[in-house]
TORPA-4810 file (N, C-alpha, C, O; in nm, 3 decimals):
<nodes>
NODE_1_0.098_-0.106_0.013_0.005_0.006_0.022_0.088_0.131_0.000_0.056_0.221_-0.079_X
NODE_2_0.196_0.129_0.076_0.301_0.260_0.090_0.328_0.247_-0.038_0.289_0.351_-0.091_X
NODE_3_0.381_0.166_-0.128_0.437_0.145_-0.254_0.362_0.224_-0.344_0.399_0.333_-0.388_X
NODE_4_0.267_0.173_-0.366_0.124_0.256_-0.426_0.123_0.372_-0.395_0.145_0.449_-0.487_X
NODE_5_0.106_0.411_-0.306_0.086_0.561_-0.266_0.228_0.641_-0.315_0.226_0.753_-0.367_X
NODE_6_0.348_0.566_-0.290_0.499_0.652_-0.332_0.456_0.662_-0.471_0.434_0.775_-0.515_X
NODE_7_0.434_0.531_-0.570_0.425_0.532_-0.722_0.343_0.634_-0.764_0.357_0.699_-0.868_X
NODE_8_0.235_0.648_-0.661_0.135_0.788_-0.727_0.174_0.874_-0.690_0.168_0.960_-0.778_X
NODE_9_0.226_0.918_-0.584_0.277_1.051_-0.569_0.408_1.133_-0.665_0.420_1.252_-0.694_X
NODE_10_0.494_1.018_-0.697_0.584_1.021_-0.758_0.533_1.068_-0.948_0.586_1.149_-1.023_X
NODE_11_0.425_0.986_-0.968_0.347_1.017_-1.083_0.303_1.156_-1.109_0.312_1.222_-1.212_X
NODE_12_0.253_1.185_-0.991_0.166_1.327_-0.986_0.292_1.425_-0.984_0.285_1.510_-1.072_X
NODE_13_0.392_1.431_-0.914_0.478_1.541_-0.947_0.547_1.540_-1.049_0.612_1.639_-1.081_X
NODE_14_0.547_1.427_-1.122_0.611_1.436_-1.294_0.476_1.510_-1.370_0.495_1.584_-1.467_X
NODE_15_0.384_1.493_-1.335_0.261_1.540_-1.413_0.218_1.644_-1.378_0.192_1.725_-1.467_X
NODE_16_0.196_1.676_-1.254_0.158_1.838_-1.193_0.240_1.974_-1.188_0.216_2.089_-1.227_X
NODE_17_0.361_1.906_-1.115_0.469_2.008_-1.110_0.586_2.033_-1.179_0.690_2.092_-1.150_X
NODE_18_0.546_1.976_-1.277_0.682_1.967_-1.399_0.701_2.087_-1.417_0.813_2.130_-1.389_X
NODE_19_0.582_2.193_-1.481_0.619_2.309_-1.496_0.633_2.404_-1.445_0.680_2.502_-1.503_X
NODE_20_0.590_2.403_-1.301_0.641_2.473_-1.205_0.763_2.467_-1.167_0.818_2.570_-1.127_X
NODE_21_0.835_2.334_-1.173_0.972_2.304_-1.162_1.060_2.374_-1.311_1.177_2.412_-1.320_X
NODE_22_0.991_2.373_-1.378_1.092_2.421_-1.541_1.095_2.580_-1.541_1.187_2.639_-1.597_X
NODE_23_1.006_2.638_-1.486_0.983_2.773_-1.493_1.070_2.861_-1.456_1.074_2.972_-1.509_X
NODE_24_1.164_2.818_-1.345_1.271_2.929_-1.282_1.373_2.939_-1.424_1.442_3.038_-1.447_X
NODE_25_1.368_2.817_-1.513_1.494_2.815_-1.598_1.471_2.942_-1.687_1.560_3.026_-1.694_X
NODE_26_1.364_2.955_-1.750_1.336_3.063_-1.825_1.306_3.215_-1.760_1.322_3.317_-1.827_X
NODE_27_1.262_3.216_-1.629_1.263_3.325_-1.546_1.405_3.378_-1.553_1.437_3.471_-1.627_X
NODE_28_1.486_3.317_-1.475_1.594_3.317_-1.441_1.678_3.422_-1.570_1.723_3.535_-1.554_X
NODE_29_1.678_3.344_-1.686_1.742_3.376_-1.814_1.670_3.510_-1.831_1.738_3.606_-1.869_X
NODE_30_1.533_3.526_-1.807_1.496_3.685_-1.859_1.550_3.774_-1.755_1.575_3.889_-1.793_X
NODE_31_1.574_3.746_-1.635_1.587_3.838_-1.536_1.732_3.901_-1.582_1.734_4.024_-1.582_X
NODE_32_1.847_3.838_-1.618_1.957_3.870_-1.679_1.978_3.921_-1.814_2.089_3.953_-1.857_X
NODE_33_1.853_3.930_-1.892_1.869_3.986_-1.999_1.920_4.127_-2.014_1.894_4.220_-1.938_X
NODE_34_1.991_4.132_-2.113_2.084_4.287_-2.153_1.987_4.408_-2.098_2.021_4.476_-2.001_X
NODE_35_1.840_4.434_-2.181_1.757_4.501_-2.156_1.724_4.587_-2.000_1.692_4.704_-1.981_X
NODE_36_1.739_4.502_-1.928_1.711_4.512_-1.791_1.840_4.567_-1.724_1.838_4.629_-1.618_X
NODE_37_1.934_4.545_-1.784_2.064_4.612_-1.715_2.073_4.540_-1.557_2.087_4.616_-1.462_X
NODE_38_2.066_4.416_-1.536_2.116_4.361_-1.426_2.249_4.266_-1.434_2.249_4.161_-1.499_X
NODE_39_2.333_4.300_-1.380_2.449_4.202_-1.408_2.427_4.068_-1.323_2.373_4.062_-1.212_X
NODE_40_2.478_3.961_-1.398_2.468_3.851_-1.353_2.591_3.821_-1.231_2.669_3.725_-1.237_X
NODE_41_2.590_3.893_-1.154_2.681_3.885_-1.019_2.635_3.776_-0.921_2.518_3.738_-0.930_X
NODE_42_2.711_3.727_-0.836_2.664_3.634_-0.747_2.562_3.704_-0.659_2.450_3.654_-0.656_X
NODE_43_2.581_3.798_-0.599_2.453_3.858_-0.515_2.347_3.842_-0.589_2.259_3.762_-0.557_X
NODE_44_2.340_3.923_-0.709_2.199_3.931_-0.796_2.145_3.824_-0.835_2.024_3.823_-0.856_X
NODE_45_2.243_3.678_-0.857_2.195_3.555_-0.893_2.110_3.492_-0.745_2.007_3.426_-0.739_X
NODE_46_2.183_3.532_-0.654_2.109_3.459_-0.551_1.987_3.532_-0.495_1.898_3.484_-0.425_X
NODE_47_1.998_3.654_-0.539_1.897_3.741_-0.506_1.731_3.717_-0.592_1.613_3.719_-0.557_X
NODE_48_1.801_3.698_-0.707_1.710_3.611_-0.801_1.650_3.494_-0.764_1.528_3.488_-0.779_X
NODE_49_1.705_3.405_-0.720_1.684_3.290_-0.699_1.624_3.282_-0.570_1.560_3.182_-0.536_X
NODE_50_1.639_3.376_-0.499_1.550_3.389_-0.361_1.420_3.445_-0.414_1.327_3.378_-0.367_X
NODE_51_1.381_3.532_-0.486_1.273_3.589_-0.542_1.189_3.450_-0.606_1.078_3.414_-0.569_X
NODE_52_1.269_3.385_-0.708_1.182_3.285_-0.766_1.151_3.192_-0.650_1.032_3.172_-0.626_X
NODE_53_1.234_3.137_-0.583_1.178_3.025_-0.418_1.076_3.084_-0.383_0.973_3.025_-0.415_X
NODE_54_1.062_3.189_-0.324_0.954_3.196_-0.241_0.826_3.273_-0.344_0.715_3.282_-0.292_X
NODE_55_0.838_3.313_-0.448_0.734_3.339_-0.515_0.641_3.174_-0.581_0.522_3.157_-0.608_X
NODE_56_0.752_3.085_-0.586_0.657_2.972_-0.613_0.643_2.907_-0.474_0.557_2.820_-0.467_X
NODE_57_0.731_2.942_-0.335_0.649_2.885_-0.231_0.496_2.962_-0.203_0.395_2.902_-0.169_X
NODE_58_0.506_3.082_-0.222_0.365_3.121_-0.176_0.263_3.108_-0.277_0.149_3.120_-0.231_X
NODE_59_0.272_3.084_-0.420_0.211_3.065_-0.510_0.131_2.947_-0.486_0.009_2.955_-0.495_X
NODE_60_0.204_2.810_-0.448_0.187_2.690_-0.445_0.097_2.669_-0.310_0.002_2.591_-0.306_X
NODE_61_0.134_2.740_-0.216_0.090_2.729_-0.064_-0.027_2.800_-0.070_-0.126_2.735_-0.035_X
NODE_62_-0.046_2.915_-0.104_-0.158_3.000_-0.087_-0.253_2.985_-0.190_-0.373_2.976_-0.165_X
NODE_63_-0.199_2.982_-0.320_-0.320_2.977_-0.420_-0.362_2.845_-0.440_-0.482_2.816_-0.440_X
NODE_64_-0.266_2.756_-0.459_-0.317_2.594_-0.469_-0.378_2.556_-0.350_-0.498_2.531_-0.353_X
NODE_65_-0.312_2.547_-0.238_-0.354_2.481_-0.133_-0.481_2.544_-0.032_-0.558_2.485_0.043_X
NODE_66_-0.471_2.640_-0.055_-0.570_2.728_0.047_-0.703_2.760_-0.039_-0.816_2.761_0.009_X
NODE_67_-0.663_2.794_-0.206_-0.792_2.860_-0.277_-0.846_2.737_-0.369_-0.959_2.689_-0.372_X
NODE_68_-0.751_2.708_-0.428_-0.787_2.629_-0.570_-0.823_2.468_-0.509_-0.910_2.411_-0.574_X
NODE_69_-0.779_2.411_-0.421_-0.821_2.291_-0.361_-0.937_2.305_-0.265_-0.961_2.215_-0.185_X
NODE_70_-0.997_2.396_-0.269_-1.117_2.424_-0.189_-1.240_2.418_-0.299_-1.344_2.358_-0.273_X
NODE_71_-1.216_2.491_-0.430_-1.310_2.485_-0.501_-1.324_2.358_-0.619_-1.263_2.343_-0.725_X
NODE_72_-1.418_2.287_-0.562_-1.435_2.147_-0.629_-1.565_2.131_-0.646_-1.650_2.205_-0.596_X
NODE_73_-1.598_1.991_-0.748_-1.708_1.958_-0.777_-1.717_1.801_-0.706_-1.663_1.702_-0.754_X
NODE_74_-1.769_1.803_-0.624_-1.760_1.654_-0.555_-1.626_1.572_-0.562_-1.622_1.450_-0.577_X
NODE_75_-1.532_1.642_-0.553_-1.371_1.608_-0.537_-1.303_1.634_-0.685_-1.181_1.626_-0.693_X
NODE_76_-1.383_1.667_-0.807_-1.285_1.708_-0.922_-1.291_1.837_-0.911_-1.385_1.900_-0.861_X
NODE_77_-1.162_1.895_-0.972_-1.147_2.044_-0.983_-1.112_2.091_-1.112_-1.097_2.005_-1.199_X
NODE_78_-1.092_2.227_-1.147_-1.077_2.235_-1.250_-1.221_2.340_-1.282_-1.331_2.333_-1.228_X
NODE_79_-1.176_2.426_-1.380_-1.307_2.508_-1.453_-1.399_2.428_-1.510_-1.518_2.449_-1.487_X
NODE_80_-1.358_2.322_-1.597_-1.485_2.243_-1.652_-1.557_2.181_-1.566_-1.678_2.178_-1.587_X
NODE_81_-1.491_2.104_-1.425_-1.603_2.068_-1.327_-1.659_2.180_-1.234_-1.747_2.146_-1.156_X
NODE_82_-1.616_2.311_-1.234_-1.686_2.397_-1.163_-1.812_2.466_-1.272_-1.911_2.529_-1.237_X
NODE_83_-1.771_2.429_-1.414_-1.888_2.450_-1.512_-2.019_2.383_-1.479_-2.133_2.429_-1.482_X
NODE_84_-1.970_2.249_-1.443_-2.094_2.144_-1.429_-2.166_2.181_-1.320_-2.269_2.123_-1.288_X
NODE_85_-2.108_2.294_-1.245_-2.208_2.316_-1.105_-2.322_2.427_-1.146_-2.398_2.470_-1.059_X
NODE_86_-2.333_2.475_-1.291_-2.434_2.560_-1.310_-2.578_2.477_-1.326_-2.573_2.358_-1.356_X
NODE_87_-2.683_2.531_-1.309_-2.805_2.481_-1.313_-2.898_2.576_-1.386_-2.891_2.699_-1.383_X
NODE_88_-2.989_2.501_-1.455_-3.101_2.559_-1.520_-3.147_2.658_-1.467_-3.175_2.763_-1.526_X
NODE_89_-3.164_2.628_-1.304_-3.283_2.685_-1.236_-3.218_2.842_-1.205_-3.289_2.943_-1.197_X
NODE_90_-3.115_2.841_-1.196_-3.023_2.984_-1.154_-3.077_3.084_-1.273_-3.122_3.051_-1.383_X
NODE_91_-3.058_3.233_-1.213_-3.124_3.331_-1.292_-3.049_3.339_-1.473_-2.927_3.328_-1.485_X
NODE_92_-3.107_3.353_-1.554_-3.064_3.345_-1.681_-2.930_3.459_-1.670_-2.817_3.414_-1.685_X
NODE_93_-2.951_3.615_-1.642_-2.864_3.661_-1.661_-2.724_3.639_-1.584_-2.619_3.668_-1.642_X
NODE_94_-2.722_3.583_-1.446_-2.643_3.567_-1.405_-2.557_3.419_-1.475_-2.437_3.404_-1.495_X
NODE_95_-2.650_3.343_-1.495_-2.595_3.218_-1.567_-2.520_3.253_-1.675_-2.417_3.190_-1.696_X
NODE_96_-2.559_3.360_-1.763_-2.501_3.375_-1.855_-2.367_3.443_-1.846_-2.289_3.438_-1.941_X
NODE_97_-2.338_3.507_-1.738_-2.198_3.545_-1.687_-2.128_3.444_-1.660_-2.018_3.418_-1.709_X
NODE_98_-2.220_3.347_-1.535_-2.122_3.249_-1.521_-2.055_3.171_-1.649_-1.937_3.149_-1.674_X
NODE_99_-2.170_3.140_-1.716_-2.087_3.066_-1.862_-2.003_3.127_-1.917_-1.899_3.067_-1.943_X
NODE_100_-2.016_3.248_-1.950_-1.897_3.342_-2.021_-1.779_3.351_-1.943_-1.671_3.348_-2.002_X
NODE_101_-1.783_3.362_-1.800_-1.660_3.357_-1.741_-1.597_3.213_-1.777_-1.480_3.194_-1.810_X
NODE_102_-1.695_3.119_-1.765_-1.619_2.956_-1.757_-1.594_2.935_-1.884_-1.504_2.853_-1.897_X
NODE_103_-1.649_2.989_-2.017_-1.567_2.957_-2.140_-1.425_3.044_-2.142_-1.335_2.997_-2.212_X
NODE_104_-1.405_3.145_-2.081_-1.285_3.217_-2.088_-1.187_3.162_-2.007_-1.067_3.157_-2.031_X
NODE_105_-1.252_3.117_-1.898_-1.129_3.040_-1.831_-1.113_2.924_-1.911_-0.994_2.908_-1.940_X
NODE_106_-1.194_2.830_-1.960_-1.161_2.707_-2.060_-1.083_2.754_-2.198_-1.010_2.675_-2.259_X
NODE_107_-1.099_2.853_-2.230_-1.002_2.888_-2.338_-0.859_2.919_-2.268_-0.763_2.871_-2.327_X
NODE_108_-0.833_2.992_-2.154_-0.722_2.998_-2.103_-0.674_2.880_-2.053_-0.552_2.869_-2.067_X
NODE_109_-0.736_2.779_-1.994_-0.683_2.634_-1.967_-0.633_2.602_-2.149_-0.511_2.597_-2.161_X
NODE_110_-0.683_2.589_-2.232_-0.622_2.541_-2.376_-0.509_2.616_-2.412_-0.402_2.557_-2.427_X
NODE_111_-0.519_2.731_-2.428_-0.396_2.822_-2.453_-0.279_2.808_-2.382_-0.169_2.819_-2.436_X
NODE_112_-0.298_2.778_-2.237_-0.181_2.725_-2.164_-0.127_2.605_-2.191_-0.007_2.578_-2.188_X
NODE_113_-0.243_2.510_-2.225_-0.183_2.383_-2.241_-0.124_2.361_-2.383_-0.084_2.249_-2.415_X
NODE_114_-0.117_2.476_-2.478_-0.072_2.479_-2.602_0.079_2.545_-2.581_0.187_2.501_-2.621_X
NODE_115_0.050_2.667_-2.505_0.204_2.736_-2.516_0.306_2.699_-2.413_0.428_2.710_-2.425_X
NODE_116_0.241_2.655_-2.314_0.333_2.645_-2.165_0.440_2.508_-2.229_0.559_2.537_-2.221_X
NODE_117_0.416_2.395_-2.279_0.523_2.287_-2.350_0.647_2.357_-2.392_0.761_2.347_-2.347_X
NODE_118_0.589_2.447_-2.512_0.694_2.510_-2.613_0.807_2.612_-2.504_0.930_2.611_-2.499_X
NODE_119_0.716_2.687_-2.433_0.794_2.764_-2.325_0.899_2.699_-2.225_1.010_2.743_-2.195_X
NODE_120_0.839_2.591_-2.184_0.934_2.499_-2.114_1.048_2.480_-2.117_1.145_2.499_-2.043_X
NODE_121_1.012_2.406_-2.284_1.141_2.316_-2.349_1.244_2.439_-2.401_1.362_2.442_-2.367_X
NODE_122_1.192_2.524_-2.475_1.265_2.621_-2.502_1.359_2.697_-2.412_1.477_2.720_-2.436_X
NODE_123_1.277_2.738_-2.287_1.390_2.776_-2.179_1.467_2.710_-2.130_1.569_2.758_-2.081_X
NODE_124_1.441_2.583_-2.126_1.529_2.482_-2.102_1.660_2.440_-2.177_1.766_2.414_-2.121_X
NODE_125_1.635_2.437_-2.317_1.740_2.446_-2.438_1.802_2.550_-2.471_1.906_2.538_-2.535_X
NODE_126_1.741_2.709_-2.424_1.811_2.808_-2.456_1.934_2.824_-2.366_2.012_2.917_-2.389_X
NODE_127_1.956_2.737_-2.262_2.083_2.729_-2.155_2.191_2.692_-2.265_2.297_2.755_-2.266_X
NODE_128_2.167_2.588_-2.363_2.295_2.553_-2.455_2.351_2.686_-2.512_2.471_2.712_-2.512_X
NODE_129_2.253_2.770_-2.561_2.313_2.894_-2.647_2.406_2.966_-2.545_2.520_3.006_-2.567_X
NODE_130_2.324_2.977_-2.411_2.383_3.077_-2.311_2.559_3.004_-2.266_2.667_3.062_-2.275_X
NODE_131_2.537_2.899_-2.231_2.684_2.802_-2.228_2.766_2.814_-2.346_2.879_2.852_-2.314_X
NODE_132_2.753_2.798_-2.463_2.807_2.787_-2.596_2.721_2.894_-2.711_2.629_2.856_-2.782_X
NODE_133_2.772_3.024_-2.709_2.711_3.074_-2.827_2.683_3.020_-2.950_2.590_3.037_-3.028_X
NODE_134_2.832_2.914_-2.954_2.848_2.901_-3.104_2.726_2.785_-3.190_2.700_2.761_-3.308_X
NODE_135_2.672_2.734_-3.055_2.563_2.645_-3.081_2.422_2.714_-3.056_2.329_2.641_-3.020_X
NODE_136_2.403_2.840_-3.073_2.291_2.934_-3.063_2.189_2.883_-3.144_2.073_2.873_-3.104_X
NODE_137_2.241_2.837_-3.296_2.158_2.812_-3.400_2.092_2.691_-3.390_2.014_2.654_-3.478_X
NODE_138_2.116_2.624_-3.288_2.072_2.465_-3.308_1.949_2.461_-3.198_1.884_2.360_-3.170_X
NODE_139_1.929_2.591_-3.142_1.827_2.577_-2.990_1.695_2.572_-3.055_1.630_2.489_-2.992_X
NODE_140_1.622_2.622_-3.154_1.497_2.610_-3.221_1.511_2.456_-3.272_1.405_2.393_-3.275_X
NODE_141_1.599_2.404_-3.302_1.578_2.282_-3.375_1.578_2.176_-3.250_1.509_2.078_-3.224_X
NODE_142_1.660_2.225_-3.201_1.666_2.126_-3.031_1.511_2.109_-3.003_1.442_2.010_-3.031_X
NODE_143_1.476_2.209_-2.950_1.336_2.266_-2.873_1.269_2.157_-2.950_1.226_2.055_-2.898_X
NODE_144_1.262_2.186_-3.077_1.122_2.139_-3.184_1.141_1.989_-3.177_1.035_1.929_-3.163_X
NODE_145_1.275_1.894_-3.185_1.294_1.792_-3.172_1.226_1.730_-3.019_1.143_1.639_-3.022_X
NODE_146_1.275_1.792_-2.890_1.229_1.742_-2.781_1.087_1.748_-2.797_1.037_1.636_-2.803_X
NODE_147_0.999_1.851_-2.807_0.878_1.841_-2.810_0.810_1.736_-2.925_0.702_1.685_-2.895_X
NODE_148_0.848_1.715_-3.007_0.797_1.650_-3.093_0.820_1.449_-3.019_0.730_1.367_-3.004_X
NODE_149_0.943_1.434_-2.994_0.969_1.336_-2.881_0.862_1.334_-2.776_0.788_1.237_-2.759_X
NODE_150_0.858_1.435_-2.714_0.750_1.432_-2.581_0.653_1.398_-2.646_0.612_1.284_-2.622_X
NODE_151_0.602_1.455_-2.720_0.430_1.444_-2.736_0.415_1.281_-2.822_0.304_1.228_-2.818_X
NODE_152_0.513_1.220_-2.886_0.471_1.092_-2.905_0.522_1.013_-2.785_0.441_0.922_-2.768_X
NODE_153_0.599_1.008_-2.713_0.614_0.945_-2.570_0.467_0.987_-2.494_0.409_0.890_-2.446_X
NODE_154_0.415_1.087_-2.482_0.288_1.125_-2.429_0.172_1.002_-2.466_0.082_0.971_-2.388_X
NODE_155_0.196_0.939_-2.602_0.088_0.863_-2.634_0.081_0.731_-2.549_-0.019_0.663_-2.572_X
NODE_156_0.164_0.685_-2.460_0.188_0.596_-2.381_0.113_0.614_-2.235_0.129_0.537_-2.141_X
NODE_157_0.030_0.729_-2.233_-0.036_0.770_-2.140_0.022_0.845_-2.005_0.141_0.841_-1.976_X
NODE_158_-0.061_0.901_-1.942_0.006_0.974_-1.826_0.049_0.923_-1.733_0.119_0.984_-1.651_X
NODE_159_0.013_0.779_-1.724_0.083_0.724_-1.602_0.238_0.687_-1.626_0.327_0.698_-1.542_X
NODE_160_0.252_0.642_-1.754_0.370_0.636_-1.784_0.483_0.793_-1.809_0.605_0.805_-1.800_X
NODE_161_0.405_0.864_-1.834_0.488_1.005_-1.849_0.507_1.056_-1.692_0.619_1.094_-1.658_X
NODE_162_0.422_1.056_-1.615_0.412_1.093_-1.498_0.565_1.010_-1.428_0.663_1.073_-1.389_X
NODE_163_0.552_0.857_-1.426_0.683_0.800_-1.413_0.790_0.828_-1.410_0.857_0.806_-1.309_X
NODE_164_0.842_0.888_-1.522_0.968_0.899_-1.592_0.971_1.045_-1.541_1.071_1.070_-1.474_X
NODE_165_0.874_1.158_-1.561_0.890_1.285_-1.521_0.881_1.307_-1.381_0.909_1.415_-1.330_X
NODE_166_0.842_1.202_-1.314_0.830_1.227_-1.164_0.972_1.193_-1.110_1.004_1.243_-1.002_X
NODE_167_1.056_1.115_-1.173_1.198_1.108_-1.118_1.261_1.194_-1.161_1.359_1.223_-1.093_X
NODE_168_1.241_1.268_-1.283_1.314_1.393_-1.318_1.284_1.509_-1.200_1.377_1.573_-1.153_X
NODE_169_1.171_1.526_-1.164_1.153_1.640_-1.096_1.203_1.614_-0.932_1.219_1.693_-0.838_X
NODE_170_1.219_1.491_-0.942_1.263_1.478_-0.752_1.427_1.471_-0.786_1.499_1.464_-0.686_X
NODE_171_1.491_1.471_-0.912_1.621_1.512_-0.911_1.628_1.693_-0.900_1.683_1.772_-0.824_X
NODE_172_1.553_1.704_-1.003_1.521_1.876_-1.043_1.506_1.936_-0.878_1.569_2.036_-0.845_X
NODE_173_1.436_1.878_-0.801_1.363_1.984_-0.685_1.508_1.952_-0.586_1.520_2.004_-0.476_X
</nodes>
């Protein structure tokens, strides 16, 4: 029973927190972009890392654990589950507003699902261009190859993806 819980937790870590874990890669790169004038000194790097750490900690703790986890529909979460709570007997005007907000939230959800993998992978691969500027020209091709490989791998199911990326996230965190 404990082994099953550990396996489930590891899979959830890989599926749910993979984006949160990789977001600091491109956030850190952008903080030191030349147009902002922040030099990558030891103090600045540690300060930015501290800001990223505390921002992630507060977002996960307050937003997800306190607010988002309380908004559910019989244990199901997300914008689609909350849309299911709308009933025909509600007032027509407020119902239209709630349906509109729900559709807007669903559009944001789909948009996030489209753009997040590309940004995460590109942010991770851009480190090659930072470390070795001579290889900067292969960054887009490498990111595209990784994304194609990930989407082909994803066909194996969420459990398989979570099992692999859960281990990666444990090492990363």
